[in-house]
C-alpha positions in Angstrom: 106.7 97.0 82.1 110.2 95.5 83.1 110.6 92.8 85.6 113.3 92.3 88.3 114.0 88.3 89.4 116.3 88.6 92.3 117.8 84.5 93.0 120.3 83.2 94.9 123.0 81.7 92.4 123.7 78.6 94.1 120.0 77.0 94.2 119.3 74.8 92.4 115.7 75.9 92.1 114.8 76.7 88.2 112.0 79.2 89.3 114.1 82.1 88.2 114.3 80.8 84.7 110.5 79.7 84.7 109.2 83.1 85.9 111.1 84.7 82.8 109.6 82.4 80.2 106.0 83.6 81.9 106.9 87.0 82.0 108.0 86.7 78.2 104.7 85.2 77.5 102.9 88.0 79.1 105.6 90.2 76.6 106.7 91.8 79.9 110.7 92.5 79.8 112.9 90.5 82.8 116.1 91.4 84.6 117.5 89.2 86.1 119.8 89.9 89.5 121.8 87.3 91.9 121.3 87.8 95.6 124.4 88.0 96.5 125.4 91.1 94.5 122.8 92.8 95.6 124.3 95.4 97.8 125.3 96.8 93.6 122.4 96.2 92.1 119.4 97.4 94.3 119.2 100.7 93.2 120.0 99.8 89.5 116.7 97.0 90.6 114.9 99.9 91.5 115.5 102.8 89.3 115.3 100.5 85.9 112.5 98.0 86.8 108.4 98.8 87.8 108.4 95.5 89.8 110.7 93.6 91.4 110.0 89.8 92.2 112.5 88.7 95.2 113.4 84.5 95.4 115.9 84.6 97.2 116.0 81.3 99.0 119.4 82.5 101.1 121.7 85.8 101.6 125.9 84.6 102.4 124.5 81.6 102.6 122.0 81.5 105.5 118.6 81.8 105.7 118.1 84.2 108.4 119.6 87.0 106.3 117.1 86.1 103.4 114.3 89.1 104.2 117.7 91.6 104.2 117.8 91.1 100.4 114.2 92.7 100.0 114.9 95.2 102.4 118.2 96.0 100.9 115.7 96.7 97.7 112.9 98.7 99.2 115.4 101.2 100.9 116.3 102.2 97.4 112.8 102.4 96.7 112.2 99.0 94.7 108.2 98.1 94.7 108.1 94.4 95.4 106.2 91.9 94.4 104.6 89.8 97.7 105.2 91.0 101.2 107.6 93.3 102.4 110.7 93.2 104.3 109.2 93.2 107.6 106.3 90.7 106.8 109.4 88.4 105.5 111.8 88.8 108.9 108.3 87.8 111.0 107.7 84.7 108.8 110.8 83.6 108.3 111.5 83.5 112.1 109.6 80.1 112.9 109.6 81.2 116.7 108.0 84.4 116.4 105.5 83.3 113.2 104.3 80.4 115.5 103.8 82.8 118.4 102.1 85.5 116.5 100.2 82.8 114.8 98.9 81.1 118.2 98.2 84.4 119.5 95.8 84.5 116.8 94.0 81.4 117.4 95.8 79.5 114.7 96.8 75.8 116.2 100.3 74.8 115.7 101.9 72.0 116.7 103.3 72.5 120.7 106.8 72.6 121.0 109.9 74.0 122.6 113.2 76.1 121.6 116.3 74.8 121.9 118.6 77.4 122.5 121.5 75.3 124.3 122.9 71.8 124.1 121.6 69.3 126.3 118.7 71.5 126.7 116.0 69.5 128.6 113.2 68.2 126.9 109.8 68.2 129.0 107.7 65.3 129.9 104.9 66.1 127.9 106.4 66.7 124.4 106.8 63.0 123.4 108.5 61.5 120.7 108.3 61.2 117.4 109.7 64.6 117.4 110.0 67.7 114.5 113.3 69.5 115.0 114.0 72.1 113.1 116.1 74.9 112.5 114.7 78.4 113.6 115.6 81.0 110.0 116.5 77.6 107.5 113.7 76.9 104.4 113.9 74.3 102.2 113.3 72.0 105.3 117.3 72.9 105.3 118.4 70.8 108.7 115.0 69.3 109.3 114.8 65.6 110.8 112.3 63.1 113.0 113.8 61.7 116.4 112.5 58.7 117.7 113.3 59.3 121.4 114.4 61.7 123.7 118.4 60.5 123.4 117.7 61.2 119.5 115.8 64.2 119.8 118.6 65.9 122.1 121.7 64.4 120.0 119.6 65.9 116.9 119.6 69.3 118.9 123.0 69.2 119.2 124.6 68.2 115.9 122.0 71.3 114.3 123.2 74.1 117.1 127.2 73.6 116.2 126.4 73.6 113.0 123.8 76.7 111.9 124.9 77.9 114.7 120.7 79.2 115.9 117.8 78.6 117.8 116.3 74.4 116.8 112.4 74.2 117.6 111.3 70.5 118.3 108.0 70.2 117.9 105.4 67.4 118.4 104.5 65.2 115.2 101.2 65.5 113.9 100.7 62.7 112.3 98.0 63.0 109.7 97.7 64.2 105.9 100.6 66.7 104.4 99.1 69.9 102.7 99.8 73.3 101.2 97.4 75.7 101.1 98.6 78.5 98.7 96.6 82.4 98.9 97.1 84.7 96.0 95.6 87.9 95.8 92.9 89.3 93.0 89.9 91.4 91.9 87.8 89.7 94.2 90.0 90.0 96.9 92.2 87.6 98.8 91.5 83.9 97.4 92.5 80.8 98.9 93.6 78.2 95.8 92.4 74.6 95.7 95.2 73.0 98.5 97.4 70.3 97.9 98.1 67.2 99.2 101.5 65.4 99.4 101.5 61.9 99.1 104.4 59.7 101.2 106.1 56.6 100.1 107.2 54.0 102.4 110.6 55.4 102.2 109.5 58.6 102.6 110.0 60.3 106.4 106.4 61.1 106.9 108.2 64.8 106.1 108.5 67.2 104.0 112.1 67.1 104.5 115.7 68.4 102.8 115.6 65.4 100.0 111.9 65.5 99.1 111.9 68.9 98.3 114.7 68.6 95.9 113.6 65.9 94.5 113.3 65.9 90.2 110.1 66.4 88.5 109.8 64.8 85.3 106.1 65.2 83.8 103.1 65.1 85.6 103.4 64.7 89.9 102.7 61.4 91.4 103.3 63.0 95.2 101.0 65.7 95.3 97.0 65.7 94.1 94.3 68.1 94.9 93.6 67.5 98.3 89.7 66.5 98.8 88.5 68.3 101.7 84.2 68.6 102.8 82.7 71.9 102.3 82.8 73.1 106.1 86.5 71.6 106.2 87.3 73.5 102.6 85.5 77.1 104.5 87.6 76.6 108.0 90.4 76.0 105.8 89.5 79.6 104.2 88.7 81.2 107.1 92.4 80.1 109.1 94.5 80.9 106.0 92.7 84.0 105.5 93.1 84.8 109.3 96.6 83.2 109.1 98.0 85.8 106.2 96.7 88.6 107.8 98.4 88.1 111.1 101.5 87.4 109.6 101.0 91.1 107.7 101.5 89.2 104.4 100.9 90.5 100.7 99.9 89.2 97.0 100.8 85.7 97.8 102.2 83.0 100.1 102.0 79.5 100.9 101.0 77.9 104.6 102.3 74.2 105.1 100.0 72.2 107.2 98.6 69.2 108.9 95.2 68.0 108.9 95.1 65.6 112.2 93.5 62.9 112.6 90.7 64.5 114.5 90.2 67.5 112.1 92.3 69.8 113.6 94.4 72.1 110.9 97.9 72.8 112.7 100.0 75.1 110.8 103.4 74.4 110.8 105.0 77.3 109.0 104.6 80.6 106.1 106.6 80.7 102.9 107.0 84.4 101.9 108.3 83.2 98.6 107.2 79.5 97.5 108.7 78.0 94.4 107.5 79.4 91.8 107.7 76.4 89.3 105.5 75.2 87.5 105.1 71.7 89.0 105.3 73.2 92.0 102.0 73.5 95.3 101.8 77.7 93.9 101.7 76.7 90.7 99.6 73.5 91.0 97.4 74.9 92.9 96.3 78.1 90.8 96.2 75.4 87.5 93.2 74.0 90.3 91.9 77.1 89.8 91.6 77.5 86.5 94.8 79.5 86.9 97.9 78.4 83.3 101.3 79.5 84.3 101.8 82.8 83.0 98.0 83.2 83.7 99.6 82.9 87.7 102.5 85.0 87.3 99.6 87.9 85.9 97.5 88.0 89.0 100.9 88.2 91.0 102.1 91.5 88.9 98.2 93.1 88.6 97.6 92.6 92.8 101.4 94.2 93.4 100.5 96.7 90.6 97.4 97.7 92.3 98.9 98.2 95.4 101.2 100.5 93.9 99.0 102.3 91.7 99.7 101.8 88.6 103.0 101.2 86.2 105.9 103.9 87.1 106.7 106.1 84.8 110.0 106.1 84.8 110.4 108.2 81.2 112.9 111.3 81.2 110.4 114.3 80.6 111.6 116.8 77.9 111.1 120.5 77.1 112.1 122.4 74.5 112.6 126.4 76.2 112.1 129.3 74.2 114.7 132.1 75.0 116.0 135.1 73.0 119.2 133.5 72.3 117.2 130.7 70.5 115.7 127.7 72.1 117.1 124.8 74.9 116.4 121.0 74.8 116.5 119.6 78.5 115.8 116.4 79.5 114.3 116.2 82.8 115.7 112.8 85.0 113.3 111.5 87.2 113.2 113.1 90.6 114.7 116.5 89.2 112.0 119.5 89.2 111.0 120.3 86.1 111.4 123.7 85.4 108.7 125.8 86.2 107.2 128.8 84.1 108.4 131.4 86.9 112.7 129.8 86.2 112.2 129.9 82.1 111.1 134.0 82.7 114.0 134.3 85.0 115.8 132.8 82.0 114.7 135.3 79.8 115.2 138.4 81.8 119.7 137.7 82.2 121.4 140.5 81.8 125.2 138.4 81.5 127.6 140.4 79.2 129.9 138.9 76.7 132.9 136.8 78.6 131.4 137.4 82.6 132.0 134.1 85.1 128.3 133.4 86.3 128.0 130.8 88.9 124.2 129.4 89.1 123.2 128.3 92.7 121.0 124.9 92.8 121.5 124.1 88.6 118.0 121.4 88.7 118.3 121.2 85.4 120.9 124.0 84.0 118.3 126.1 82.6 119.6 128.8 83.8 123.4 127.6 83.5 122.9 127.4 80.0 120.9 130.4 78.9 124.1 132.5 80.7 125.6 130.4 78.2 124.3 131.2 75.7 123.8 134.7 76.3 128.2 134.8 75.6 129.1 133.9 79.5 133.2 133.3 79.5 132.7 130.4 82.1 129.6 129.5 84.0 129.8 127.1 87.3 126.9 125.4 88.3 125.6 124.0 91.6 123.2 121.3 93.2 123.4 118.7 95.9 121.5 116.5 93.9 123.1 113.7 91.9 121.0 113.4 89.9 119.7 116.9 89.2 124.0 117.1 88.7 123.8 114.2 86.0 120.9 115.8 84.1 122.6 120.0 84.0 125.9 117.8 82.5 123.6 115.8 79.7 121.6 119.2 78.7 124.8 120.5 79.0 126.4 118.6 76.1 122.9 118.3 74.2 123.0 122.3 74.2 126.9 122.1 72.9 127.8 124.9 75.7 130.1 122.2 77.6 133.5 124.6 76.7 131.5 127.0 78.5 129.8 125.0 81.5 131.3 123.4 84.7 129.4 122.0 87.2 130.3 120.9 90.4 128.9 119.1 93.9 128.5 121.4 96.5 126.0 123.5 98.9 126.0 126.8 98.2 128.8 128.3 98.1 131.1 125.5 99.2 131.9 124.1 95.8 133.6 127.4 95.4 137.6 127.9 96.0 138.4 130.1 98.6 134.7 129.0 100.5 136.4 127.9 103.6 138.2 131.3 104.1 141.4 129.8 103.3 143.3 131.4 99.8 142.1 133.4 97.2 138.0 133.7 96.3 136.4 132.7 93.0 134.6 136.0 91.7 131.8 135.8 89.8 129.6 138.8 87.4 126.4 137.4 88.1 125.3 135.0 90.8 121.4 133.4 90.2 119.9 131.9 92.5 116.1 130.5 92.7 116.5 128.1 96.2 114.2 126.6 98.6 111.9 129.1 100.4 108.2 127.2 101.1 107.9 128.5 104.8 106.4 125.5 107.4 106.9 125.1 110.9 108.9 122.1 110.5 111.3 120.4 107.4 108.5 118.8 105.3 111.0 118.0 102.0 113.1 119.4 99.2 111.1 122.5 98.9 111.4 123.6 102.6 112.2 127.5 103.2 112.5 127.6 107.2 110.2 129.3 108.9 108.8 132.5 107.1 111.1 131.1 104.1 114.2 133.1 104.1 116.4 131.1 105.2 118.2 129.8 102.0 118.0 133.0 101.0 119.3 134.9 103.4 122.3 132.2 103.2 122.7 133.2 99.3 122.6 137.0 99.8 125.2 137.3 102.1 127.5 134.7 100.6 126.9 136.9 97.4 128.8 139.5 98.8 132.0 137.3 99.1 131.7 136.4 95.9 130.7 138.9 93.6 133.3 141.1 91.9 132.3 144.1 94.2 131.7 146.9 91.3 130.3 145.0 88.8 128.9 142.1 90.2 125.3 140.8 90.1 122.4 139.0 92.1 119.5 137.4 90.4 117.4 136.4 92.6 114.0 134.4 92.2 111.6 134.9 95.4 108.0 134.3 95.9 105.7 136.1 98.3 105.4 133.9 100.3 108.5 134.4 101.9 108.5 137.3 103.8 109.2 139.3 101.2 109.7 142.5 103.9 112.4 140.9 105.5 113.9 139.5 102.0 114.3 143.3 100.5 114.9 144.7 104.2 118.1 142.0 104.1 118.7 142.4 100.4 119.4 146.5 101.1 121.7 145.8 103.7 123.5 144.0 101.4 123.4 146.3 97.8 122.7 149.7 97.3 121.0 148.6 94.3 118.1 146.8 94.4 115.2 146.1 91.6 112.3 143.8 91.8 112.4 143.7 87.6 109.2 141.7 87.4 106.2 139.6 89.0 103.6 136.7 87.8 101.0 136.0 89.7 101.4 132.3 90.6 98.4 130.4 91.3 97.3 127.5 94.3 94.9 125.8 96.3 95.0 124.8 99.9 95.1 121.8 99.7 98.6 121.6 97.3 100.4 122.5 100.2 98.5 120.4 102.4 99.5 117.3 100.6 102.9 118.5 101.5 102.6 118.7 104.7 99.5 118.6 106.8 99.1 122.4 108.8 101.1 124.4 105.6 98.6 126.1 104.1 97.3 127.0 108.0 101.0 128.2 108.4 100.5 130.5 105.1 97.7 132.1 107.6 99.8 132.6 110.6 102.2 133.9 108.5 100.4 136.6 107.1 98.3 137.6 109.8 101.9 139.0 111.5 103.0 140.5 107.8 105.1 137.6 107.2 103.9 136.2 104.2 101.8 137.7 100.7 98.9 136.0 98.8 95.3 137.2 97.7 92.4 135.4 97.7 91.0 134.2 93.9 87.6 133.4 94.4 86.8 129.6 94.8 88.9 127.9 97.5 91.8 129.4 94.7 94.5 131.6 96.2 97.7 133.7 94.3 101.2 135.0 95.8 103.7 137.0 93.5 106.6 135.5 91.9 109.5 138.3 92.5 112.4 138.4 89.7 115.0 140.7 92.1 118.4 141.8 91.1 120.4 143.4 93.2 123.6 145.2 92.3 126.5 147.5 94.2 127.8 145.0 96.6 128.1 147.4 100.2 131.3 146.3 101.5 131.1 145.1 105.5 
């Protein structure tokens, strides 16, 4: 597998390097990317990596923007290890997360939100107080105030510097715990909790300076928390509830305080806990019997389980035998693999030496290459999909017909000279089209062809009369009998003097095949058939058959 790792370029954290080494031990390839270049690299990571671990601490210098990195990756289709961007936005907003946890019966420190300098601190909120910015991480800006005046001064300074709301919370004395959760084959597991050991010189809370301390060898400021079985059970139940309340996935860490009275107070959630070997998540995993590579493997496995396994990105290859010889095709991911009907059409084309040919919706370029092999002087291949255009270009060169075929981007005839109604029109002896034509009550995807399936077919026919050579031009269409064949043939006869169904083949299908595309689609087919607007028949055993119609129309009628 190939795993993408997104890191904050300016961060001193060595998580990315540790992850890369762990992946190397597992025999996996890693690709590093800086968060500040994510707008340029999100597509690459989504396309080239099976999974992406986003370990961004800040984006554009602010913790508030950190979830945007994950959102940009998701928008490109990246498969994220860990929580999705929506959960990150919630967890990273300390105000919203605290509210959500409280609503779910989880104790959080009492406090207020300060949004303006000089804001009054209520009498019930007694110092010492913990002040922290609403959207920062790694304890940036966190501090202790021993008096109300000091709290107001600290809040005013933070508001001015960080430009975000400030939480002022009651300081909870007691034990500081880090509780890590990790999904696995047996479900979500609460790993043995870690307890931080403060020295006399420490502030008594996890400040930024505490978290940035260099650790050489074994940590002396952390140990496995010693909890009684009832306390451990309660902590596990609360942690599970908090994980679900925030919509987290795969792994996370909660920072807690266990008060002298025995109450667990959840301070905050971390969707990107440090992944360095001597930090809380890794230490807790070690106490649970997982070494560092084992921890990384569990994280990847949890994500793969959600996504249904490893993504297969390899280009498909196909060798098509045509009367003019074999054609080798590479089919990029996301491009429709040429069906048998397109291969049949490639063998029927009547392109003559020296003719100009237009293919509308070229896909892999099979029909354009077939026309060139038959001796076409020039072939214009058009499509809207960049992947299809690049794939066609690659296949054109691989089959040695690059001098004959020109690939253009455009919808139907828009890519042609004269399409806008100005200037002289391009003319062709042959136009080839296999447009989307699956009928449906509403748009459902790239195969949608309108209510009765003839929307794009009609556009192809009407445009063909403008761009075909009047005397010798031919239109080749591949149509399906689901798409109102009676109306299609009527329209063809309106625009051409000669219309011939050169060949018909059967195409079997099931109701489930189309119901998986859009619920209610098969019922729509049945409705169209009852009105004579679709033709298909039962084949027994829950199977049905429609017909592929290979149509050639010639003799353009003058309007």
